[in-house]
N, C-alpha and C positions, 0 to 999 in steps of 0.2 A: 630774644627781647621784644616787647611790642614795638610798633611802629608807631602807637599814638606819641603825642607830645606831652613828656614827663617830666617831673620836678626838675631830673638833672639836665632834659634838654632846654628848660625855662630857666635855668642858672646860666646856662650857656650862653645864651642870646640876650638875659640883661643885666648879668654878670654881677659879680659876688657882692659890691658894695650896694648895689640897688635892693639886690635881693635880702641881704642882711637886715634890711631894717623892718622885711616882714617876717623874721625867723626869731626864734626864743632866741634870747643872752644867757649866758652862763650864770646862773645863779637864781633864775626865775623861777618861782615856785606857788604865785601867790594861785592859780587853780586849784593845786593841790589842796592848801590851807582852805579854801573855800569850800570845796568837797568836803574835808572831814568836818568841818561847822555844821554844813548842810545834813549830811549824814548823821550826825550825833545827834540831831534834832527830830529827825523822823525816826530812828530806831525806836521800835518798842523792847520795854524790858524783859527778861524772861523770868521764869517761876523763880522763887525763893529755894535755899537751900533745905535740902529733904531732911527730913528728922529720922528716918530710915538709916540704916546703911549704904554707901552707894560704893561699885567699883567705877573706877576711868580707864582707860589704855591710854599708853603715851608713847610716841616714836622717836627717834633721834639718829643723827649718823654721827661720826666721829671715831677719836683714838682713844686707846686704854685710860688714858687719864681724864678725858672727856665723859665717857662710861663713868668711871669710878666716881668722878662729882656728881653725876646727875643722881645717881644708884643710892649716895651715902645722902644728898638732900632729899629723895622722895621718902627714904626710912625716916630722916627729922620732921619732915611733912606729917606723914601717917602719924607719927607719934602725938604730935599737935592737934592734928586732924582726928582722932581717932575713929571716926565713922566714915571714914573716905581713904580707899584703898587704892593704889595705883599700881597697875601691872605693864611694867616698860616692854618693849621690843625695840633693840637697837644694833646696828652694825657698822661697820667700817662704810666709808662711801662708795667705792665700787660696786655697780650697781643696782645702788641704794636708788635713785631716782627712777628708776625702770618700776622698782617692786612699789614705788610709792604710787608714781604714775596710774599703774592698773586697780592698784585699792581704791582711788580717787573716782578712778572711771566706775569703778564696781559698787560704790557707797560704804565699800568696807574699812577705809581709813582709820585711823585709832582717833580718841577723841580731842588729845592735844598731840600737835604736830609741830617740831622744828622743820619751818621749811626756808627753801632757797626765797628770795625774793622775787624771783623773775618766774616763780610757781604761781605767784596770784595770777599772772595772766596767760601761765602758761595750762592751768587746770582749775583757774576760777574767774575768768574773765568776764564773765556775766554775775559773778557774784554766788555761783551755783553750788560750791563747794565747801567754802568758809564762814562762818558765823560772823556776821558785824560786831565787833565787841562793845561799838555802841552800847548795845543792847544788855551788856552786861558790867555796866559801869559802878553800881553798887556792891561790885565783888574786884574790881580792877581799878586800879587807880592811874586813869589815863595822863592824869596832868603831869604825870613824873618824865614824861617822852615830850620834849620839843615839837611844837606843832609841826616843824619842817621833816622830822624823823616820822611821825605820825600820817603824815601826808603823803610821803614815800610809798605808804603801807595801804594804801586809801585807795581802792579799785573798783570800779563799777559805783560809785559812792556809796561805799560801805568801809568801814575800817575791819579791814581781813586780818590783819595782824599786827600785834606790835614788834619794834624792832628789837630785838636782844642785843646787836651791836651794829656798830657803822665801822668800814674800811676803807681802805684807799691803798694806792701804790707809792712809794717812795723809796730812794737808793740807800744802799745798805754797802759799806765798803771794809775792805779788809787795809785795814793802814799800814799792817807788818809788811806788805807787800808795797805799798805804793812808799813809804819808805825808805825802802831799797830800790825803788827807782828815782829816788831822790826827791820824793814829794810828800810835805807833812803836813798840808791842808788837805781835806775833801774836796770834793771837786763843786764848785758852787756857781759855775759858769757854763755856756756851750763851749766857751775858748779853753777852759779847763778841760772839759774832756777829750779834746784834740788836743792839746798838750801832754794829756796823759797816755794819748795812746801813741804818741812819737815819743817819749820818756821811756816806755815800759820796751817798745820795740828796738831800742838805743841800747840801754842800758840791763834790760833783764835779757833780751831776745824774744824772735819770732813766734815762742811758744806760751808768752803771759800777755794777758789781755788784760783791760782795768776794767773790763766789764763783759758779761754773757747776758743775752737777750734770746728766750726760744721765738717760736713764731707767734705764739700770742701775746708773750710780751712786747715784742715789736709792735704789735697792733695799738696796744695800750699807750706804748712811748709814743707812738706816730700819731694817735688821738691829743696825746696829753700835749706835742709839740704844738699841732695846729690853734688848738685853743689858746695855747698862749700867745698865739701870733696872730689869730682873728677873733676871739675873743666869744665863741659863740659854741654852744653846746655840740658835739659830734652828730645827735639828730633830737629832733623832740623827743623830750623826755616820756609822752603821752603816747603820741601816733607814729613812732620810728619814722618821722620824714627827714629823711637825712639833709642837713643842714650847709655841704660843701660841697663847690661843683669837682668835675674829674681834675679839672688843672690844680686844683689844692689839694685834694688827696694825692695827686703823681708829687705833688712837690712834698709832700709828707713821706710817701715811701721813698722818694730820693734823698730825703734827710736819713732815715735809716740806712741807706746803702752806703751812705755819705761815711756813717760811723764803722761798717765794715771795711769801706776803702784804707780808712786812715788809723786803723788797726785800735780802733775803742773796742769794738764788740768781737769775739772769736765768730767767724763764718760760721755757716750752720753745718756744710759739710765736713769744717772739721771736728764740731762737737760730736756730730753723729757717727763721724769714722771713729771716735774713742767711747763714746758713750750712747748710742741708738738713740733711742727714746728716754733715756733714764733721764731723771730728774737731776735738776742741777745740783744739789745739796749732796747729791749721792757720788757724784763726781769725783774722780780723783784731782781732777784740775781744781775743784772748789777746794777740794778737803786741803790740798797742799800747798794752795795759795796763788797757781798760775790763772786761776780766774779770781779777779779780784774787787769784783763788784756785781750786783744784782739790782732788780728794778723788782720789787716783790710787795704783795700786802702788809700791811701791819703787822697783821698778826701771826707772819714768819718769821718775825725774828730770833726768837729763840731757834726755831728748828735749824735756820742757818747758822747761827754763832755756834750750838751745840755740833755742827756736824765736822767742825773746823779742827784739825791737830792742833797739837799743843803748842808748838809754834807760833801758828797763826790765830788762836781763838783770843789770845790779849789784844790782837788788831780790830774785832769785829767791831764796827762803828755805824749806827745810823745815821747817816748823812743827811741832805737837805735839799728839801725840792727845790728845782731848777727852773729859773724863771729864762723861756727862751722867745718873751717876744714881750709885749706890753700889758698882757695878761695872766694872771693866776691859772694857768691848765691844770687839766686833771679834774678826775670825779670822785667823790665818795657814793659808795653805796650801802644798801643795807646789806651787810654780812651774812643774816640769817634772822629767822623771825621765828615767833610764836603764835600758831595759829588754833583756833577750837573749830572742828568740822562741825558740818549743819549735822551731820549723823549723831552726832553727840545726845545724850538722852539727858544729863545731868550740866547743863552748860555755867549754872552758877558753882558749881562745887569746879570746874574746869577752871572758869576764870577765878578761883582761888589760890587754885594751884600754882597759875601764870602769876598772881601774883606775889604767892610766899616767893617764888623762886627767883621774881628779878624786880621785885618792889621791896621784899622782907628779909626774913633772917635768911632763905636759901641762897640769898645772893652773898653771904657770910662763906659759903661753901663751894658754890658754882665758880665766884672770883673772876678770873679774865679764862676760863679754861673754852669759851665761847667768843673771844676776843672782850675790849674794853666795853663794858656794860653800857647801853644807851640812856638805861631810867639812871634820873638822876638819884633816888633813894639806893637802887640799887647799887650803883656806883660806889656813893659815901658808905655803904652797908659792906662793901668788898674792901673797901680801902681801910677803913678802921678793923677790918680782921687781917690784914697783910696781904690778903690773896690776891693783889695787882700783879703780876711780873712788869716790872719797871722799866725793860726794855721795850716791850709791847706798850705801854702806857706812853714812853719818848715817842715813837714813832708812830700812835696814833696819834699825840697832839699836834706832832708837826703836819702829819697830813690833812686833820682836822681845820687847822688854823689858813691852810694856804690854799688847797683846792676849793673852785669856786663854780662848776659845772654838774649838769647831772647827767646821769647814764638811761639809755633808754632800755626796755626789756628784751630785744632780740640782739642786743651786741654779744650775749654771751650766749646765741643759740649753739647747741652742741654740732650743727650742719657747718658754722662758722669757725667754731674754736678748737675743734676736736682733733687733738695729736694725731699728727700722720696723714688724715683724712679732711678736713676743714678748710675751707676756702681761706684762711689767714695761714695755715701752713701751706699751702700753695702756691700763693702769693707771694712769701719770704723765699721760700724754697726757688722759686723759678729765678727771684733778683738774683739770688746766692750761687746758685748753680751753673745759670746762663747769662749772668753776669747782663741781667735784664735793666731796664731804668725804670719809674715811675710810670711813665707814657705808657709804656710795655705791658705793663699787668694790671693798669687801675681798672679796666675793664671785668677783668676777672674777678676782680673784688667787686665790684658794682654788680655783674650778675649773680652773684654768690649771696648778695645783700638784700636783691630781690627776690631772690627764690626762696628767703626766709620772710619774707612778709614787709621789708623798708618799701617805701615809698624813695626814689630814687631821681 
């Protein structure tokens, strides 16, 4: 690492309290809102709808049910807009980002793209890839999205996408197993977690755990914990300047270690020994109730409930966010967005398609296939059609009413979060395998963060 005085060293010298006054507090986004207004005023309108037949291309990733919903919606769109044909490209997530990054670099991506939020920074940080949607407001009603949600998609002073949905993490519990341990209420406090760990071990045995967290899950919960205690974003949501000292981060890592030591979460070596890198919902421990809790995206509720066996499925419960300090920790983020590429030759028609899918009749077909719709009109349409998954809606409502912090675009860098090879994995594997403390591994985390562009 550089020997120059870094922000990390500055924070060590000045102290967290003094520096905190200079740092962004959770929930602040006035800059994003003003950027949205500025770009809206400056964007020039595109040419109008063509009187000739038009062919658009569109791409997305997802599972079979999402593919089916999109294709049904596109068929309905073309029936209503008879001069517009949409040719789709879609696949599962595995390898999708590599495919799209190559297309973006080559200027050959589809006209309309379902994108991840951090792609705005990774592939269009200077506004070079995606159209400013303020130029198509004659065809796309931007007022259906809250300013804060739009602001999260405003990069390089351009509204580069609209948010399809917002998401965040919440606890899910298998109360069938909790009841066997003599616990009848979902954990609501830090003390409840540790009490559950003790009860599970004493009443059910060493192979039962209230919670399982993979390495990336641990990192998210650690940040949630620190934000609850200190009331500041993990990092500046625009510049990715870290807001925490090494000592504070070590404290967060030690909190995760205390959950392992207290039999609250399954040690990673134990999980790997039985499941390798397999997903939690596919593990025998989850299916049979030996792992009785997870901390997952609100959109994952159905996946985890459906994976449980018949004995445990009735006990699946959306939990409550846990307040670990004086503040509401945790972040929400744009789950995915819808963008128009700058190479699109018919942006008015492309905007008309987005309007149909997320503000219009198409929302009744898409439902919650891409999460709970962020568009007010889209949500109302999907609800009226009975296409909102109630479990996902409950989880999303609890997340959005609680979390107060913002996510920075580097947090989900593949070099940090990749299963098996990422920095987060290295840190928490070392803690579990070698019984190391937060102080022992904090520099590994900070070095990994610096390597992907964080200012630490």
